[in-house]
C-alpha positions as CSV (number, residue, x, y, z in Angstrom):
1,X,9.8,10.5,23.1
2,X,9.9,7.5,20.8
3,X,9.3,9.5,17.6
4,X,8.4,8.2,14.2
5,X,11.8,9.3,12.9
6,X,13.5,7.2,15.6
7,X,11.3,4.3,14.8
8,X,11.9,4.4,11.0
9,X,15.7,4.6,11.7
10,X,15.4,1.5,14.0
11,X,13.7,-0.5,11.3
12,X,16.0,0.7,8.5
13,X,19.4,0.9,10.2
14,X,19.2,-0.2,13.8
15,X,18.6,-3.8,13.1
16,X,21.1,-4.0,10.2
17,X,23.9,-3.3,12.6
18,X,23.3,-6.5,14.6
19,X,21.5,-8.9,12.3
20,X,24.5,-10.9,11.2
21,X,25.4,-11.6,14.8
22,X,21.8,-12.6,15.5
23,X,21.9,-15.1,12.6
24,X,25.2,-16.5,13.9
25,X,23.7,-16.8,17.4
26,X,20.7,-18.7,16.0
27,X,22.9,-21.0,13.8
28,X,25.1,-21.8,16.8
29,X,22.2,-22.8,18.9
30,X,20.7,-24.8,16.0
31,X,24.0,-26.7,15.6
32,X,24.3,-27.3,19.4
33,X,20.8,-27.9,20.8
34,X,20.3,-28.0,24.5
35,X,17.4,-29.4,26.4
36,X,15.3,-27.3,28.8
37,X,17.0,-26.1,32.0
38,X,20.3,-27.2,30.5
39,X,20.7,-24.4,28.0
40,X,24.1,-23.4,29.5
41,X,26.0,-22.6,26.3
42,X,23.0,-21.0,24.6
43,X,22.2,-18.7,27.5
44,X,25.9,-17.9,28.0
45,X,26.3,-17.0,24.3
46,X,23.2,-14.7,24.4
47,X,24.4,-13.0,27.6
48,X,27.9,-12.5,26.1
49,X,26.4,-10.8,23.0
50,X,24.3,-8.5,25.1
51,X,27.3,-7.6,27.3
52,X,29.4,-6.9,24.2
53,X,27.2,-3.9,23.5
54,X,27.3,-2.6,27.1
55,X,24.0,-4.1,28.3
56,X,24.1,-5.0,32.0
57,X,22.7,-8.5,32.4
58,X,21.4,-10.3,35.5
59,X,22.5,-13.9,35.0
60,X,21.5,-16.3,36.4
61,X,18.0,-14.9,37.1
62,X,14.8,-15.9,39.0
63,X,16.6,-18.9,40.7
64,X,17.2,-20.6,37.3
65,X,20.7,-21.2,36.1
66,X,20.0,-20.5,32.5
67,X,17.6,-17.6,32.8
68,X,18.7,-14.0,32.4
69,X,17.3,-10.4,32.5
70,X,18.4,-7.1,31.1
71,X,16.8,-3.7,31.1
72,X,17.0,-0.9,28.6
73,X,16.1,2.5,30.2
74,X,15.3,1.1,33.7
75,X,12.8,3.3,35.5
76,X,10.7,4.2,32.4
77,X,7.0,4.8,33.0
78,X,6.0,2.5,30.1
79,X,7.3,-1.0,30.4
80,X,7.5,-3.9,28.0
81,X,9.4,-7.1,28.0
82,X,10.7,-9.2,25.0
83,X,10.8,-12.9,25.9
84,X,13.6,-15.2,24.6
85,X,13.3,-18.9,24.4
86,X,16.3,-21.2,23.5
87,X,15.5,-24.7,24.7
88,X,15.4,-27.6,22.2
89,X,13.5,-30.9,21.9
90,X,14.9,-34.4,22.8
91,X,16.4,-36.0,19.7
92,X,14.8,-33.5,17.2
93,X,16.9,-30.6,18.3
94,X,15.5,-27.1,17.5
95,X,12.4,-28.5,15.9
96,X,10.3,-25.8,17.6
97,X,12.6,-23.0,16.3
98,X,13.5,-21.5,19.6
99,X,17.0,-20.8,18.4
100,X,15.5,-18.4,15.9
101,X,12.8,-16.9,18.0
102,X,15.2,-16.3,20.8
103,X,17.7,-14.7,18.5
104,X,14.9,-12.4,17.2
105,X,14.2,-11.0,20.6
106,X,18.0,-10.5,21.1
107,X,18.2,-8.7,17.8
108,X,15.3,-6.4,18.8
109,X,16.8,-5.5,22.1
110,X,20.2,-4.7,20.7
111,X,18.6,-2.3,18.3
112,X,16.6,-0.7,21.1
113,X,19.7,-0.3,23.2
114,X,21.4,1.6,20.4
115,X,18.8,4.3,20.5
116,X,17.9,4.2,24.2
117,X,18.5,7.9,24.7
118,X,15.7,8.6,22.2
119,X,13.0,6.4,23.8
120,X,11.8,8.9,26.4
121,X,9.9,7.2,29.3
122,X,10.0,3.8,27.7
123,X,11.7,0.8,29.5
124,X,12.1,-2.3,27.5
125,X,13.5,-5.5,29.1
126,X,14.6,-8.8,27.7
127,X,14.1,-12.0,29.8
128,X,15.5,-15.3,28.9
129,X,12.9,-17.9,29.8
130,X,14.3,-21.5,29.9
131,X,12.5,-24.8,29.3
132,X,9.3,-23.8,27.5
133,X,8.9,-27.4,26.2
134,X,8.4,-29.0,29.6
135,X,9.7,-27.3,32.7
136,X,7.9,-24.0,32.2
137,X,10.4,-21.3,33.1
138,X,7.8,-18.6,32.5
139,X,5.5,-20.3,35.0
140,X,8.2,-20.2,37.7
141,X,8.8,-16.5,36.9
142,X,5.1,-15.7,37.0
143,X,4.7,-17.2,40.4
144,X,7.5,-14.8,41.6
145,X,5.5,-11.8,40.2
146,X,8.2,-11.0,37.6
147,X,5.7,-10.0,34.9
148,X,3.4,-8.0,37.1
149,X,5.2,-4.7,36.3
150,X,4.9,-4.8,32.5
151,X,2.3,-3.2,30.3
152,X,2.8,-6.1,27.9
153,X,5.1,-9.0,27.1
154,X,5.9,-10.1,23.5
155,X,7.8,-12.7,21.6
156,X,7.5,-14.2,18.1
157,X,7.4,-18.0,17.5
158,X,8.5,-19.7,14.2
159,X,5.8,-21.4,12.2
160,X,5.2,-22.5,8.6
161,X,3.3,-19.2,7.8
162,X,2.6,-15.9,9.5
163,X,-0.2,-16.0,12.1
164,X,-1.7,-13.4,14.4
165,X,-4.5,-15.5,15.9
166,X,-2.8,-18.0,18.2
167,X,-4.4,-20.1,21.0
168,X,-3.0,-22.5,23.5
169,X,-4.7,-25.1,25.7
170,X,-4.3,-25.3,29.4
171,X,-2.0,-28.2,30.3
172,X,-1.3,-30.3,33.4
173,X,1.4,-32.9,33.7
174,X,1.5,-35.6,36.3
175,X,3.5,-38.8,37.1
176,X,1.9,-41.8,38.8
177,X,4.1,-44.2,40.7
178,X,2.4,-47.4,41.7
179,X,4.0,-49.6,44.4
180,X,3.0,-53.2,44.9
181,X,4.8,-56.3,46.2
182,X,7.2,-58.5,44.2
183,X,6.7,-62.3,43.9
184,X,7.8,-65.1,41.6
185,X,5.2,-65.1,38.8
186,X,5.0,-68.9,38.7
187,X,5.9,-70.2,42.2
188,X,3.9,-67.8,44.3
189,X,2.0,-65.1,42.4
190,X,-0.6,-64.8,45.1
191,X,1.9,-63.2,47.3
192,X,2.5,-60.4,44.9
193,X,0.6,-57.1,44.3
194,X,0.9,-56.2,40.6
195,X,1.8,-52.6,40.0
196,X,1.6,-53.1,36.2
197,X,-2.0,-54.1,36.5
198,X,-2.6,-50.8,38.3
199,X,-1.1,-48.9,35.4
200,X,-3.2,-50.9,32.9
201,X,-6.3,-50.1,34.9
202,X,-5.3,-46.4,34.8
203,X,-5.1,-46.4,31.1
204,X,-8.4,-48.3,30.7
205,X,-10.3,-46.0,33.0
206,X,-9.0,-42.8,31.4
207,X,-10.0,-44.2,28.0
208,X,-13.5,-44.6,29.4
209,X,-13.4,-41.0,30.6
210,X,-13.2,-39.7,27.0
211,X,-16.9,-40.2,26.4
212,X,-17.8,-38.1,29.4
213,X,-15.6,-35.0,29.1
214,X,-15.7,-32.1,26.6
215,X,-14.8,-33.2,23.1
216,X,-11.8,-30.7,23.0
217,X,-10.1,-32.4,26.0
218,X,-7.0,-34.4,25.4
219,X,-5.7,-37.1,27.7
220,X,-2.4,-38.7,26.8
221,X,0.1,-40.8,28.6
222,X,2.8,-43.5,28.4
223,X,4.3,-46.1,30.7
224,X,7.8,-45.1,31.6
225,X,8.5,-48.1,33.8
226,X,6.5,-51.3,33.4
227,X,8.5,-53.8,35.5
228,X,11.9,-55.6,35.3
229,X,11.3,-59.2,34.3
230,X,8.5,-61.5,33.0
231,X,8.9,-63.9,35.8
232,X,8.6,-61.3,38.6
233,X,5.3,-59.7,39.6
234,X,6.0,-56.0,38.9
235,X,6.2,-54.2,42.2
236,X,6.9,-50.7,41.0
237,X,5.7,-49.0,37.8
238,X,5.5,-45.4,36.5
239,X,3.3,-43.6,34.0
240,X,3.4,-40.0,32.9
241,X,0.1,-38.3,31.8
242,X,-0.7,-34.9,30.2
243,X,-4.2,-33.5,30.2
244,X,-5.3,-30.5,28.1
245,X,-8.4,-28.4,27.7
246,X,-9.2,-25.1,26.1
247,X,-9.7,-23.3,29.4
248,X,-8.1,-23.7,32.8
249,X,-11.4,-24.1,34.7
250,X,-12.4,-26.9,32.3
251,X,-9.1,-28.7,32.8
252,X,-9.1,-28.6,36.6
253,X,-11.9,-31.1,36.8
254,X,-10.5,-33.4,34.1
255,X,-7.1,-33.6,35.8
256,X,-8.8,-34.3,39.1
257,X,-10.8,-37.1,37.5
258,X,-7.6,-38.7,36.0
259,X,-6.1,-38.6,39.5
260,X,-9.2,-40.3,40.9
261,X,-8.7,-43.0,38.2
262,X,-5.2,-43.6,39.5
263,X,-6.4,-43.9,43.1
264,X,-9.1,-46.3,42.1
265,X,-6.6,-48.4,40.1
266,X,-4.5,-48.7,43.2
267,X,-7.4,-49.6,45.3
268,X,-8.5,-52.3,42.9
269,X,-5.1,-53.9,42.7
270,X,-4.2,-53.4,46.4
271,X,-1.2,-51.3,45.5
272,X,-0.3,-47.8,46.5
273,X,0.0,-44.8,44.2
274,X,2.0,-41.6,44.6
275,X,1.0,-38.7,42.4
276,X,3.8,-36.4,41.4
277,X,3.9,-33.2,39.2
278,X,5.5,-33.7,35.8
279,X,6.6,-30.3,34.7
280,X,4.7,-27.1,35.4
281,X,1.0,-26.6,34.8
282,X,0.4,-24.2,31.8
283,X,-2.6,-21.9,31.6
284,X,-4.6,-21.3,28.5
285,X,-3.9,-18.5,26.0
286,X,-6.2,-16.7,23.6
287,X,-5.2,-13.8,21.4
288,X,-8.4,-11.7,21.4
289,X,-9.9,-9.6,18.5
290,X,-8.2,-6.3,19.3
291,X,-4.7,-7.8,19.8
292,X,-5.2,-9.8,16.6
293,X,-6.1,-6.6,14.7
294,X,-3.1,-4.8,16.0
295,X,-0.8,-7.7,15.1
296,X,-2.3,-7.9,11.6
297,X,-1.5,-4.2,11.2
298,X,2.1,-4.8,12.3
299,X,2.5,-7.6,9.8
300,X,0.9,-5.6,6.9
301,X,3.0,-2.5,7.7
302,X,6.1,-4.7,7.2
303,X,4.7,-6.0,3.9
304,X,3.9,-9.5,5.3
305,X,0.7,-11.4,4.7
306,X,-1.2,-13.2,7.5
307,X,-3.0,-16.5,7.3
308,X,-6.0,-17.7,9.3
309,X,-5.7,-21.5,9.7
310,X,-9.1,-23.3,10.2
311,X,-7.5,-25.3,13.0
312,X,-5.6,-23.0,15.2
313,X,-4.1,-26.0,17.1
314,X,-4.4,-27.3,20.6
315,X,-0.8,-27.2,21.8
316,X,0.2,-25.5,25.0
317,X,2.8,-23.0,26.1
318,X,3.8,-21.2,29.3
319,X,3.0,-17.9,27.6
320,X,-0.4,-18.6,29.0
321,X,0.9,-18.1,32.5
322,X,2.6,-14.8,31.5
323,X,-0.8,-13.7,30.2
324,X,-2.3,-14.0,33.7
325,X,0.0,-11.1,34.8
326,X,0.1,-8.8,31.8
327,X,-1.1,-8.5,28.2
328,X,0.9,-11.0,26.2
329,X,1.6,-11.2,22.4
330,X,2.6,-14.5,20.8
331,X,2.4,-14.2,16.9
332,X,4.0,-16.7,14.6
333,X,6.5,-15.9,11.8
334,X,6.5,-18.1,8.7
335,X,9.7,-19.9,7.6
336,X,8.2,-21.9,4.8
337,X,4.7,-23.1,3.9
338,X,4.1,-26.7,4.8
339,X,6.8,-26.8,7.5
340,X,5.4,-27.9,10.9
341,X,7.1,-27.5,14.3
342,X,8.3,-30.5,16.3
343,X,9.5,-32.3,13.2
344,X,13.0,-33.1,11.9
345,X,12.2,-31.0,8.8
346,X,11.5,-27.9,10.9
347,X,14.8,-28.4,12.7
348,X,16.8,-28.8,9.5
349,X,15.3,-25.6,8.2
350,X,16.8,-23.5,11.1
351,X,20.0,-22.4,9.3
352,X,18.4,-21.6,6.0
353,X,18.1,-18.1,4.5
354,X,14.4,-18.2,5.1
355,X,14.9,-18.5,8.8
356,X,17.4,-15.7,8.8
357,X,14.8,-13.5,7.1
358,X,12.2,-14.6,9.7
359,X,14.6,-13.6,12.5
360,X,14.9,-10.1,11.0
361,X,11.1,-9.9,10.3
362,X,10.4,-11.0,13.9
363,X,12.6,-8.3,15.4
364,X,11.0,-5.7,13.1
365,X,7.6,-7.0,14.3
366,X,8.5,-6.6,18.0
367,X,9.7,-3.0,17.4
368,X,6.6,-2.2,15.3
369,X,4.3,-3.5,17.9
370,X,6.1,-1.7,20.8
371,X,6.1,1.6,18.9
372,X,2.4,1.4,18.1
373,X,1.3,0.5,21.6
374,X,3.6,3.0,23.4
375,X,2.6,5.9,21.1
376,X,-1.1,5.2,21.4
377,X,-2.0,4.9,25.1
378,X,-5.7,4.7,24.4
379,X,-5.1,1.6,22.2
380,X,-2.9,0.1,24.9
381,X,-5.5,0.6,27.6
382,X,-8.2,-1.0,25.4
383,X,-5.9,-4.0,24.7
384,X,-5.3,-4.4,28.5
385,X,-9.1,-4.4,29.2
386,X,-9.8,-6.8,26.4
387,X,-6.9,-9.1,27.5
388,X,-8.1,-9.5,31.1
389,X,-11.7,-10.1,29.9
390,X,-10.9,-13.1,27.7
């Protein structure tokens, strides 16, 4: 049985035994950022730290070279999983703080492993989930049914301030490849079929869409290939689009409409269009009142204040796909008021004492949350019911 005595010892002593190694792990990742699905050194270093303390790790995992999984007390009736992210952003590096949030999950599981004999029928896993920023490692795992077995999944993300109420929009990514016919732009333009015109029409038509979709919807895109020379009719062009909406059922129609715009643009220019996926499709995520209340309690029990931003944001994350399989928790831990993810300033902050403190607080939060849920089965049942009703 995971007793109150064991829990207090975990928070007071268990984390202290491993926190310096967790900070060093995060600092190393911050100094050596790796893009999604290429986090080879990051994942290798995490796995090496787990194995150092006798934890058996499956690596690679789920068909992904940089994913991993480890179980503490396998076979326990109550099952939770801590999620670890460690991918970075192009150019900015760890501007989303995944080096710190991943290290926090590692720190929490190391502490759990040290007292595993005292946890009773509780199994806690850690899963390394690559490429949250684009490729959606959690989406791939969710399709394999990996999260179906758990009572809940949890991770803590870095943010400017502490937050319990977090929401993410559903997201679809797609690439449009238009194919026309080349021709000399001056000598015989009539023989060409202009693929760049097709892309331009796609952007014009999606701009016109905005008046006729829900106001929360976001349609964004860029031209990744617009042709090769000014005196050649562009015969092949590419554009990448992302669509977002608060709910998956809202987004499905919007995405379908954008694809229709691409088909119409091809028809109007007598070109052809190929529609390809660009990354994985992310489902929406909403915290829910009861989960929010429980997380507030966890923050307050650790002496941490929680803010309620007026605008909870409209970003997206593959945690939404995890949430289709089990109850999922995704609070944010503050590293400094005014700091905003996906910025150079956020990346530069990753090796500061404030981030090290946030790693420790995040690990404490994961342990506090797990203890509360697994020692109050009625509460956990209510959370599950609320979660799947959102």
